C-alpha positions as CSV (number, residue, x, y, z in Angstrom):
1,X,94.1,96.5,52.2
2,X,96.1,93.5,50.9
3,X,95.0,90.0,51.4
4,X,97.8,89.4,53.9
5,X,96.8,92.5,55.9
6,X,93.2,91.5,55.9
7,X,94.1,88.0,57.0
8,X,96.2,89.4,59.9
9,X,93.3,91.7,60.9
10,X,90.9,88.8,60.8
11,X,93.3,86.7,62.9
12,X,93.7,89.5,65.4
13,X,90.0,89.9,65.7
14,X,89.7,86.1,66.3
15,X,92.3,86.3,69.1
16,X,90.4,89.2,70.7
17,X,87.1,87.2,70.5
18,X,88.8,84.2,72.1
19,X,90.4,86.3,74.9
20,X,87.0,87.9,75.6
21,X,85.2,84.6,75.6
22,X,87.9,83.1,77.9
23,X,87.6,86.0,80.3
24,X,83.8,85.5,80.4
25,X,84.2,81.8,81.0
26,X,86.7,82.3,83.9
27,X,84.4,85.0,85.3
28,X,81.4,82.7,85.3
29,X,83.4,79.8,86.8
30,X,84.8,81.9,89.6
31,X,81.4,83.5,90.4
32,X,79.7,80.2,90.2
33,X,82.0,78.3,92.5
34,X,83.3,80.8,95.1
35,X,82.5,83.2,97.8
36,X,83.2,86.5,95.9
37,X,82.7,89.3,98.4
38,X,83.8,88.9,102.1
39,X,82.9,92.5,102.8
40,X,80.4,94.9,101.2
41,X,82.1,97.3,98.8
42,X,79.4,100.0,98.9
43,X,79.2,102.8,101.5
44,X,76.0,102.3,103.6
45,X,76.4,105.8,105.1
46,X,75.7,107.3,101.6
47,X,72.9,104.7,101.0
48,X,71.1,105.5,104.3
49,X,71.2,109.3,103.7
50,X,69.7,108.9,100.2
51,X,67.1,106.3,101.1
52,X,65.7,107.7,104.3
53,X,64.3,104.4,105.5
54,X,61.3,104.4,107.8
55,X,59.4,101.9,109.9
56,X,57.1,100.9,107.0
57,X,60.0,100.5,104.4
58,X,60.2,97.3,102.5
59,X,63.7,96.9,101.0
60,X,64.8,94.7,98.1
61,X,68.6,94.6,97.8
62,X,71.5,92.6,96.5
63,X,73.1,90.6,99.5
64,X,76.8,91.0,98.6
65,X,78.5,90.2,101.9
66,X,75.5,91.1,104.1
67,X,77.2,94.0,105.9
68,X,74.9,96.7,104.5
69,X,71.7,94.8,105.0
70,X,72.6,94.8,108.7
71,X,73.5,98.4,108.6
72,X,70.2,99.4,107.0
73,X,68.5,97.4,109.8
74,X,69.6,100.1,112.3
75,X,67.0,102.5,110.6
76,X,64.2,100.1,111.6
77,X,62.6,99.2,108.2
78,X,59.8,96.6,108.2
79,X,61.5,94.2,105.8
80,X,64.9,93.7,104.1
81,X,64.9,91.1,101.4
82,X,68.6,90.2,100.6
83,X,68.9,88.6,97.2
84,X,71.9,86.9,95.6
85,X,72.3,84.2,93.0
86,X,75.3,83.0,94.9
87,X,74.2,81.0,97.9
88,X,77.6,81.5,99.5
89,X,76.9,85.2,99.9
90,X,73.6,84.5,101.7
91,X,75.4,81.9,103.8
92,X,77.8,84.6,104.9
93,X,74.9,86.9,105.9
94,X,73.4,84.0,107.8
95,X,76.6,83.4,109.8
96,X,76.7,87.1,110.7
97,X,73.1,86.9,111.8
98,X,73.7,83.8,113.8
99,X,76.7,85.3,115.7
100,X,74.7,88.4,116.5
101,X,71.7,86.4,117.7
102,X,74.1,84.3,119.9
103,X,74.9,87.4,121.9
104,X,78.6,87.0,122.5
105,X,80.1,90.2,121.1
106,X,83.7,89.0,121.6
107,X,83.1,86.0,119.4
108,X,81.3,88.1,116.7
109,X,84.2,90.7,116.7
110,X,86.9,88.1,116.5
111,X,85.2,86.3,113.6
112,X,84.3,89.4,111.6
113,X,86.3,92.2,113.2
114,X,89.7,90.5,113.5
115,X,89.0,88.0,110.8
116,X,89.9,84.9,112.8
117,X,89.2,83.1,116.1
118,X,91.4,80.6,117.9
119,X,88.3,78.7,119.0
120,X,86.4,79.1,115.7
121,X,85.3,75.4,115.5
122,X,83.7,75.5,119.0
123,X,81.9,78.8,118.3
124,X,80.7,77.6,115.0
125,X,79.4,74.4,116.5
126,X,77.4,76.5,119.0
127,X,75.7,78.8,116.4
128,X,75.4,76.2,113.6
129,X,71.8,75.4,114.6
130,X,70.8,78.9,113.7
131,X,71.7,78.4,110.0
132,X,69.7,77.1,107.1
133,X,70.6,73.7,105.7
134,X,72.3,75.3,102.8
135,X,74.4,77.6,105.0
136,X,75.3,74.7,107.3
137,X,76.5,72.7,104.3
138,X,78.7,75.6,103.1
139,X,80.2,76.5,106.5
140,X,80.8,72.9,107.4
141,X,83.3,72.9,104.6
142,X,84.6,76.4,104.8
143,X,84.7,77.4,108.5
144,X,88.5,77.0,108.4
145,X,88.4,80.4,106.7
146,X,88.5,81.8,110.3
147,X,91.5,79.8,111.4
148,X,94.2,82.3,112.7
149,X,97.1,80.2,111.4
150,X,98.1,79.5,107.8
151,X,99.4,81.6,105.1
152,X,96.5,84.1,104.9
153,X,95.7,84.4,108.6
154,X,92.4,86.3,108.0
155,X,88.9,85.6,106.6
156,X,89.3,88.9,104.7
157,X,92.0,87.4,102.5
158,X,89.7,84.5,101.7
159,X,87.2,84.2,98.8
160,X,87.8,85.7,95.4
161,X,88.0,89.4,96.3
162,X,90.0,88.6,99.5
163,X,92.4,86.5,97.5
164,X,92.9,89.4,95.0
165,X,93.6,91.8,97.8
166,X,96.1,89.4,99.4
167,X,97.9,88.8,96.1
168,X,98.0,92.6,95.2
169,X,99.1,93.6,98.7
170,X,101.7,90.8,98.8
171,X,103.1,91.7,95.3
172,X,103.3,95.5,96.0
173,X,104.3,95.5,99.7
174,X,107.0,92.8,99.2
175,X,108.6,94.4,96.2
176,X,108.6,98.1,97.4
177,X,110.6,98.8,100.5
178,X,108.5,100.4,103.4
179,X,105.3,100.5,101.2
180,X,103.3,98.6,103.9
181,X,104.5,100.8,106.7
182,X,103.7,103.9,104.8
183,X,100.2,102.5,104.0
184,X,99.7,101.9,107.8
185,X,100.8,105.5,108.5
186,X,98.2,106.7,105.9
187,X,95.2,104.8,107.3
188,X,96.2,105.8,110.9
189,X,96.7,109.4,110.1
190,X,95.0,111.8,112.5
191,X,94.7,114.7,110.0
192,X,94.0,115.0,106.3
193,X,97.4,116.8,105.9
194,X,99.2,113.7,107.4
195,X,97.1,111.4,105.3
196,X,97.9,113.2,102.0
197,X,101.6,113.4,102.8
198,X,101.6,109.6,103.5
199,X,99.7,108.9,100.3
200,X,102.1,111.0,98.3
201,X,104.9,108.8,99.5
202,X,102.9,105.6,98.9
203,X,101.8,106.6,95.4
204,X,105.4,106.8,94.2
205,X,106.0,103.3,95.5
206,X,102.9,101.4,94.4
207,X,102.6,102.8,90.9
208,X,105.0,101.4,88.3
209,X,105.2,98.7,85.7
210,X,104.2,95.9,88.1
211,X,101.1,97.6,89.4
212,X,100.0,98.8,86.0
213,X,100.4,95.3,84.6
214,X,98.4,93.8,87.5
215,X,95.5,96.2,87.0
216,X,95.3,95.2,83.3
217,X,95.1,91.4,84.1
218,X,91.7,90.0,83.5
219,X,92.2,87.3,86.2
220,X,92.8,90.1,88.9
221,X,89.6,91.9,87.7
222,X,87.7,88.6,87.8
223,X,88.8,87.9,91.4
224,X,87.7,91.4,92.4
225,X,84.3,90.8,90.8
226,X,84.7,93.1,87.9
227,X,83.2,91.6,84.7
228,X,84.3,92.4,81.2
229,X,81.3,94.8,80.5
230,X,82.5,97.0,83.4
231,X,86.0,96.9,82.2
232,X,84.8,97.9,78.7
233,X,82.7,100.8,80.2
234,X,85.7,102.1,82.0
235,X,88.1,101.8,79.0
236,X,85.6,103.6,76.8
237,X,84.3,106.3,79.1
238,X,87.3,107.2,81.2
239,X,90.2,109.3,79.9
240,X,93.4,107.1,80.1
241,X,91.4,103.9,80.4
242,X,91.5,101.3,83.2
243,X,94.9,102.1,84.7
244,X,94.1,105.9,84.9
245,X,90.7,105.1,86.4
246,X,92.2,103.0,89.2
247,X,95.0,105.4,89.8
248,X,92.7,108.5,90.0
249,X,90.1,106.7,92.2
250,X,92.8,105.6,94.6
251,X,94.2,109.1,94.8
252,X,90.8,110.6,95.5
253,X,89.8,108.1,98.2
254,X,93.3,108.0,99.9
255,X,94.0,111.8,99.7
256,X,90.5,113.4,99.9
257,X,88.4,111.1,102.1
258,X,89.3,110.8,105.8
259,X,90.9,107.4,106.6
260,X,90.0,107.5,110.2
261,X,86.7,105.8,109.6
262,X,87.3,104.3,106.2
263,X,87.0,100.6,107.2
264,X,86.6,99.5,103.6
265,X,90.3,100.1,102.7
266,X,91.7,99.3,106.2
267,X,90.4,95.8,106.1
268,X,92.2,94.9,102.8
269,X,95.4,96.7,103.9
270,X,95.6,95.0,107.3
271,X,93.3,92.0,107.1
272,X,91.2,93.3,110.0
273,X,89.1,96.1,111.3
274,X,89.5,98.0,114.6
275,X,86.8,98.7,117.1
276,X,86.9,102.3,116.2
277,X,87.0,101.6,112.4
278,X,84.5,98.9,111.4
279,X,81.1,98.4,109.9
280,X,78.2,99.3,112.2
281,X,77.1,95.7,112.7
282,X,80.4,95.2,114.5
283,X,79.9,98.0,117.0
284,X,79.0,96.8,120.5
285,X,76.5,99.6,121.0
286,X,74.3,98.3,118.2
287,X,74.1,94.7,119.2
288,X,70.9,94.8,121.2
289,X,69.1,96.7,118.4
290,X,70.3,94.4,115.7
291,X,69.5,91.2,117.7
292,X,65.9,92.4,118.2
293,X,65.4,93.0,114.5
294,X,67.3,90.1,112.8
295,X,64.1,88.4,111.7
296,X,63.4,91.3,109.4
297,X,66.4,90.4,107.2
298,X,65.4,87.6,104.9
299,X,68.0,86.0,102.5
300,X,66.8,84.7,99.1
301,X,69.1,82.7,96.7
302,X,67.6,83.7,93.4
303,X,67.6,86.6,90.9
304,X,65.8,89.9,91.5
305,X,63.4,89.0,88.7
306,X,62.5,85.6,90.1
307,X,62.2,87.0,93.6
308,X,59.6,89.6,92.4
309,X,57.7,86.9,90.4
310,X,57.5,84.7,93.5
311,X,57.0,87.5,96.0
312,X,54.9,90.3,94.4
313,X,54.2,93.3,96.5
314,X,54.6,97.1,96.8
315,X,58.3,97.5,97.8
316,X,59.5,100.9,98.8
317,X,63.3,100.6,98.2
318,X,65.5,98.8,95.8
319,X,69.3,98.7,96.2
320,X,70.7,97.2,92.9
321,X,74.4,97.8,93.3
322,X,76.1,97.5,89.9
323,X,74.7,94.2,88.6
324,X,72.8,96.0,85.8
325,X,76.1,96.8,84.1
326,X,76.5,93.1,83.4
327,X,72.9,92.6,82.3
328,X,73.0,95.6,79.9
329,X,75.9,94.0,78.1
330,X,75.1,90.3,78.3
331,X,71.3,90.0,78.5
332,X,69.4,93.2,77.7
333,X,66.1,91.2,77.5
334,X,66.6,90.0,81.1
335,X,67.5,93.6,82.1
336,X,64.3,94.9,80.6
337,X,62.3,92.1,82.3
338,X,63.9,93.0,85.6
339,X,62.9,96.6,85.3
340,X,59.3,95.8,84.3
341,X,59.0,93.6,87.4
342,X,60.6,96.3,89.6
343,X,58.1,98.9,88.3
344,X,55.2,96.5,88.6
345,X,56.2,95.9,92.3
346,X,56.6,99.5,93.2
347,X,54.4,102.5,94.0
348,X,54.8,106.1,93.2
349,X,57.8,107.4,95.3
350,X,59.5,104.0,95.5
351,X,63.3,104.7,95.7
352,X,65.9,103.0,93.6
353,X,69.7,103.2,94.3
354,X,72.2,102.0,91.7
355,X,75.9,102.2,91.0
356,X,77.8,101.8,87.8
357,X,81.4,101.5,86.5
358,X,80.3,104.0,83.8
359,X,79.7,107.7,84.3
360,X,76.2,108.0,83.0
361,X,72.8,106.2,82.8
362,X,73.4,104.4,79.6
363,X,72.9,101.0,81.3
364,X,69.2,101.9,82.1
365,X,66.9,101.2,79.1
366,X,65.5,104.4,77.6
367,X,61.9,103.3,78.0
368,X,62.5,102.8,81.7
369,X,64.1,106.2,82.3
370,X,60.9,108.0,81.4
371,X,59.1,106.3,84.3
372,X,61.7,107.4,86.8
373,X,62.7,110.7,88.3
374,X,66.5,111.0,88.9
375,X,68.2,113.2,91.5
376,X,71.6,114.2,90.1
377,X,71.8,117.1,92.5
378,X,71.9,114.6,95.4
379,X,74.2,112.0,93.9
380,X,76.6,114.6,92.5
381,X,77.0,115.8,96.2
382,X,77.2,112.3,97.8
383,X,79.2,110.3,95.2
384,X,82.5,112.2,95.9
385,X,82.1,111.4,99.6
386,X,81.7,107.7,99.2
387,X,84.4,106.0,101.3
388,X,84.8,103.1,98.8
389,X,85.4,105.5,95.9
390,X,85.8,102.9,93.1
391,X,82.5,103.3,91.2
392,X,82.2,105.6,88.1
393,X,78.8,106.9,89.2
394,X,75.9,106.6,91.7
395,X,72.3,107.0,90.6
396,X,69.2,107.6,92.8
397,X,65.7,107.6,91.4
398,X,62.1,107.6,92.4
399,X,59.3,105.9,90.6
400,X,56.8,108.4,89.1
């Protein structure tokens, strides 16, 4: 290697390091100053089948948007501790709880089913007293997210993930003729044959140079809540890299999973749910049950580790989403500490549910794996049925 070539290699490496550091900086800024998830991006139907919650269950979970905490509540567990380092996510859960407790289903559904309410200020003023001081401070500033006018017109196009969905949909649907109408045909299809035919038409329109370029942009991935470690996992473990991963996942969920009850994708295509296609907490028949159990859902703005230090106990279920992907890359010591605290606050048979951008268990420390029993025969069956369909793998374990 010549001196000039070595210098170019060194410069290229420096540029790569700078770009990676910049992405991490932007990711931390966005996640430290924004509502990230306005809807949960994990399928609670799969979760509840795997976890088999009972009346004595004590759940520790990541809050995300709070939809799934309320979904789990229908199984009647004794406690659900919803933990998030972002107080905005817990504020969102609190607003959902407040509207359910208020008892007006029409207002609840307009806020979180339609994504807007023409009298949002009056309704908020009525339920505001049910919120914590932190949640009141947040929604006093952001309640206009539910204003029906404006450019975005829906709460589901607000926050980081919502903004990304709005930008992606706007870019693709405005550039490609009839793409939006075909997408609506697909999500309203009555049979899988109709749905597949619609997606075949849609796929030819949405995939091209523009969409491939958008998928590769770190700012889009940041808004969607995908950190660099997960991008790296996908690039290294999936044939064809990030673009192939997204394309294949979309094809699977759009052509193999019935859209009739897939509210995850409907809300980002249309900006709203329907009464027939929505999370369980928005179904009228569940309101009395949820209202009677709301005090069992307790939000905590902290880390999983700090929660367990401050609230030791024998918890029966942990729902860790995919946050350990990030810890495995950025802070393996903190990851190991979290696992030690989880195991110290568990009993034999405690169930742990995780997801990952990768396809294996490499994010779980080896010394931890020997203290868990995994059930690949269950997750291999359930993972392909997940209505979200964007994770590389699902993992379910019991403490030995």
